[in-house]
C-alpha positions in Angstrom: 0.1 0.3 0.2 1.0 3.4 -0.8 1.9 5.2 2.6 1.1 8.6 0.7 -2.5 7.1 0.0 -3.0 6.5 3.4 -2.2 9.9 4.4 -4.4 11.7 2.3 -7.1 9.2 2.8 -6.4 10.0 6.7 -7.1 13.7 5.6 -10.5 13.2 3.8 -11.7 11.6 6.6 -10.7 13.9 9.6 -12.1 17.0 6.9 -15.1 14.6 6.6 -14.5 15.3 2.6 -16.1 12.3 1.3 -16.8 13.7 -2.0 -13.0 13.9 -2.7 -12.8 10.6 -1.4 -15.4 9.4 -4.4 -13.2 11.4 -6.8 -10.3 9.4 -5.6 -11.8 5.9 -6.1 -12.8 6.8 -9.6 -9.7 8.1 -10.4 -8.3 4.8 -9.5 -10.5 2.7 -10.4 -10.7 4.5 -14.2 -7.0 3.9 -14.0 -7.2 0.1 -13.0 -9.5 -0.2 -15.9 -6.9 1.1 -18.1 -4.3 -0.3 -16.6 -6.3 -4.3 -17.3 -7.2 -2.9 -21.3 -3.1 -3.7 -21.3 -2.9 -7.1 -19.8 -1.5 -9.5 -22.0 1.1 -7.1 -24.3 3.8 -6.6 -24.5 4.8 -5.6 -20.5 3.2 -7.1 -17.3 1.6 -4.1 -15.6 0.1 -7.1 -13.2 2.1 -5.4 -10.2 0.9 -1.9 -10.9 -2.7 -3.1 -10.9 -2.4 -4.6 -7.4 -0.8 -1.7 -6.3 -4.2 0.6 -7.4 -6.3 -2.1 -5.9 -4.4 -1.9 -2.4 -5.2 2.0 -3.3 -8.6 1.2 -4.1 -8.6 -1.1 -0.5 -7.5 2.2 1.8 -9.9 4.3 -0.1 -12.9 2.5 0.6 -11.8 1.7 4.2 -11.9 5.5 4.4 -15.2 6.1 3.1 -16.6 2.8 5.6 -14.9 5.1 8.7 -16.9 8.2 7.1 -20.1 6.1 7.1 -19.8 4.9 10.8 
């Protein structure tokens, strides 16, 4: 997991900024979709997809904390 993403998510949670968390999640999902479209090409994007998935988990945890 990216430590910087965790810090950003924590800041948005402390500010109760759900909109920014949702925008961050949407951006990571678009990025993941674009990477998935490249699977099987001459370069391996699996590790990058894994990192984006970890970011998405951190963001989703932040959204869940706001709902609590």
